ChimeraX commands (.cxc) that place a marker at each C-alpha (Angstrom):
marker #1 position 11.39,-45.76,26.65 radius 0.5
marker #1 position 8.20,-48.46,26.72 radius 0.5
marker #1 position 5.78,-44.80,26.79 radius 0.5
marker #1 position 7.81,-44.30,23.52 radius 0.5
marker #1 position 7.06,-46.64,22.29 radius 0.5
marker #1 position 3.49,-47.14,22.69 radius 0.5
marker #1 position 2.96,-43.53,21.67 radius 0.5
marker #1 position 2.77,-44.85,17.69 radius 0.5
marker #1 position 0.19,-46.75,18.14 radius 0.5
marker #1 position -2.21,-44.08,19.44 radius 0.5
marker #1 position -5.50,-44.09,16.95 radius 0.5
marker #1 position -5.88,-40.25,18.41 radius 0.5
marker #1 position -5.26,-38.68,15.47 radius 0.5
marker #1 position -4.55,-34.69,15.45 radius 0.5
marker #1 position -5.61,-32.69,12.69 radius 0.5
marker #1 position -4.52,-29.28,11.59 radius 0.5
marker #1 position -6.49,-26.95,9.81 radius 0.5
marker #1 position -4.37,-23.91,8.71 radius 0.5
marker #1 position -6.18,-20.81,6.99 radius 0.5
marker #1 position -4.65,-17.99,5.03 radius 0.5
marker #1 position -5.42,-14.49,6.15 radius 0.5
marker #1 position -4.70,-11.38,3.20 radius 0.5
marker #1 position -2.67,-9.20,4.67 radius 0.5
marker #1 position -3.22,-5.46,2.91 radius 0.5
marker #1 position -0.92,-2.17,3.23 radius 0.5
marker #1 position -2.45,0.38,5.03 radius 0.5
marker #1 position -4.86,2.86,2.80 radius 0.5
marker #1 position -3.76,6.61,4.01 radius 0.5
marker #1 position 0.09,4.40,1.86 radius 0.5
marker #1 position -2.05,3.62,-1.45 radius 0.5
marker #1 position -4.02,7.24,-1.67 radius 0.5
marker #1 position -3.13,8.82,-4.68 radius 0.5
marker #1 position -0.55,11.29,-4.96 radius 0.5
marker #1 position -3.04,14.44,-5.43 radius 0.5
marker #1 position -1.26,16.73,-8.39 radius 0.5
marker #1 position -1.77,20.77,-7.29 radius 0.5
marker #1 position -3.40,22.98,-10.52 radius 0.5
marker #1 position -1.32,25.00,-12.28 radius 0.5
marker #1 position -2.95,28.44,-12.86 radius 0.5
marker #1 position -0.04,30.87,-12.20 radius 0.5
marker #1 position 1.00,33.79,-15.09 radius 0.5
marker #1 position 4.65,34.23,-14.51 radius 0.5
marker #1 position 7.88,32.74,-13.64 radius 0.5
marker #1 position 8.00,33.60,-10.39 radius 0.5
marker #1 position 4.40,31.07,-10.09 radius 0.5
marker #1 position 6.39,28.42,-12.10 radius 0.5
marker #1 position 9.05,28.11,-9.32 radius 0.5
marker #1 position 6.55,27.68,-6.93 radius 0.5
marker #1 position 3.82,24.67,-8.90 radius 0.5
marker #1 position 7.67,23.28,-9.07 radius 0.5
marker #1 position 8.06,23.53,-5.47 radius 0.5
marker #1 position 4.73,22.69,-4.50 radius 0.5
marker #1 position 5.60,19.10,-7.11 radius 0.5
marker #1 position 8.78,18.33,-5.21 radius 0.5
marker #1 position 7.38,18.80,-2.00 radius 0.5
marker #1 position 4.14,15.89,-2.95 radius 0.5
marker #1 position 7.62,13.93,-5.21 radius 0.5
marker #1 position 8.97,13.29,-2.07 radius 0.5
marker #1 position 5.86,13.23,0.31 radius 0.5
marker #1 position 4.89,10.05,-2.57 radius 0.5
marker #1 position 8.92,9.00,-1.64 radius 0.5
marker #1 position 7.90,8.38,1.90 radius 0.5
marker #1 position 4.49,6.67,1.20 radius 0.5
marker #1 position 6.59,3.78,-0.11 radius 0.5
marker #1 position 9.63,3.94,2.43 radius 0.5
marker #1 position 6.92,2.73,4.59 radius 0.5
marker #1 position 4.94,0.64,2.49 radius 0.5
marker #1 position 8.32,-1.00,2.33 radius 0.5
marker #1 position 9.05,-1.13,5.69 radius 0.5
marker #1 position 4.98,-3.15,6.07 radius 0.5
marker #1 position 5.73,-5.68,3.77 radius 0.5
marker #1 position 8.84,-6.83,6.55 radius 0.5
marker #1 position 7.31,-6.18,8.53 radius 0.5
marker #1 position 4.98,-9.16,8.09 radius 0.5
marker link #1:1,2 radius 0.2
marker link #1:2,3 radius 0.2
marker link #1:3,4 radius 0.2
marker link #1:4,5 radius 0.2
marker link #1:5,6 radius 0.2
marker link #1:6,7 radius 0.2
marker link #1:7,8 radius 0.2
marker link #1:8,9 radius 0.2
marker link #1:9,10 radius 0.2
marker link #1:10,11 radius 0.2
marker link #1:11,12 radius 0.2
marker link #1:12,13 radius 0.2
marker link #1:13,14 radius 0.2
marker link #1:14,15 radius 0.2
marker link #1:15,16 radius 0.2
marker link #1:16,17 radius 0.2
marker link #1:17,18 radius 0.2
marker link #1:18,19 radius 0.2
marker link #1:19,20 radius 0.2
marker link #1:20,21 radius 0.2
marker link #1:21,22 radius 0.2
marker link #1:22,23 radius 0.2
marker link #1:23,24 radius 0.2
marker link #1:24,25 radius 0.2
marker link #1:25,26 radius 0.2
marker link #1:26,27 radius 0.2
marker link #1:27,28 radius 0.2
marker link #1:28,29 radius 0.2
marker link #1:29,30 radius 0.2
marker link #1:30,31 radius 0.2
marker link #1:31,32 radius 0.2
marker link #1:32,33 radius 0.2
marker link #1:33,34 radius 0.2
marker link #1:34,35 radius 0.2
marker link #1:35,36 radius 0.2
marker link #1:36,37 radius 0.2
marker link #1:37,38 radius 0.2
marker link #1:38,39 radius 0.2
marker link #1:39,40 radius 0.2
marker link #1:40,41 radius 0.2
marker link #1:41,42 radius 0.2
marker link #1:42,43 radius 0.2
marker link #1:43,44 radius 0.2
marker link #1:44,45 radius 0.2
marker link #1:45,46 radius 0.2
marker link #1:46,47 radius 0.2
marker link #1:47,48 radius 0.2
marker link #1:48,49 radius 0.2
marker link #1:49,50 radius 0.2
marker link #1:50,51 radius 0.2
marker link #1:51,52 radius 0.2
marker link #1:52,53 radius 0.2
marker link #1:53,54 radius 0.2
marker link #1:54,55 radius 0.2
marker link #1:55,56 radius 0.2
marker link #1:56,57 radius 0.2
marker link #1:57,58 radius 0.2
marker link #1:58,59 radius 0.2
marker link #1:59,60 radius 0.2
marker link #1:60,61 radius 0.2
marker link #1:61,62 radius 0.2
marker link #1:62,63 radius 0.2
marker link #1:63,64 radius 0.2
marker link #1:64,65 radius 0.2
marker link #1:65,66 radius 0.2
marker link #1:66,67 radius 0.2
marker link #1:67,68 radius 0.2
marker link #1:68,69 radius 0.2
marker link #1:69,70 radius 0.2
marker link #1:70,71 radius 0.2
marker link #1:71,72 radius 0.2
marker link #1:72,73 radius 0.2
marker link #1:73,74 radius 0.2
view
């Protein structure tokens, strides 16, 4: 008990330095989604192009989900 009372009389000061570290998401999650070039002429070509676009949109949605997971893990 006596030591606790004397602790307030100490001249030893502790300095704490706070350092900010900027965290960024992985670069792979920030890349642009590539758009396939439209070179078709038929309705079948258009259908294939639409499927390619849907696949790209799903991949971009997956990237955004990974970004949210990364944000939540910080």
